[in-house]
C-alpha angles and dihedrals in degrees: 000000000000089000091052091049091049091048090049092050091047092051090047092052091048091048091049090048092051091047090051090052089046091054090052090049091047089049090055091044099065090043090055091044091049091050090050091048092048091049091048089048091054091048091049092049091049095048095043093057109096109243114237106260118235110245127220127193122238128189128221121225088252093055101258116132134217134186118225136168112281092233092063116099114242112210093177127221119010136182113329096001099304121149111237118210133163133206100216112254091350116068148334114241120204112186125189122194119212094276095047092043091053089051098048095045094038128223092321090069093044090054099037093123095203140040090244092055090047088052092049091051093049093048091049092049090052091050093237108141100174102045116135117211116231116199123222131175113210124223088260091055098256115146116226130187112202143164143165133230139158107267121177090348097307130098104246135194119212129177145163133207134179117257115189096317095323132069139261123197147187134208115188121175116192118245094195117036127288120002111247121229089248091054092049091048091049093050093047090048090056091048089052090054095062110123119190 
């Protein structure tokens, strides 16, 4: 009987010892897991931040320049002196500097007199009757009026900005579904970079 009691006590001590070791191990476990999670979180945060795109400068036929992301395709001069770019698998981007915009929209655009009137002329020329102008001021202080609408079956961004007393514009139809806010912001940033 005494032997059985001693054996029971010995087994109990061993079990308690193992449990104590297990608690220490468990204590280390969450710390390791937490470190791993933290590391993964940092990696996710780092990889989810959009890398700043390298910019390249393009020149319009009329001599104006514009900066656009290097991974956009530059097709060069288009109809009436526009600059034709494409965001691969996302959208086509047709930029017009002041001279080209005046040509494409005729003397009405050249003599618009205000950004709002230039917007109204552009919207009318695109056949979009219910477009609402959204105002944006670029980091450089340039005011832009822009909007989106479905044109010829594609969601399209269109915008105008003043450029030394005249107007520059962009028309960008999507090539793959709705335009994301990041895409819109990127295109408007390029428009804002036009320098006569």
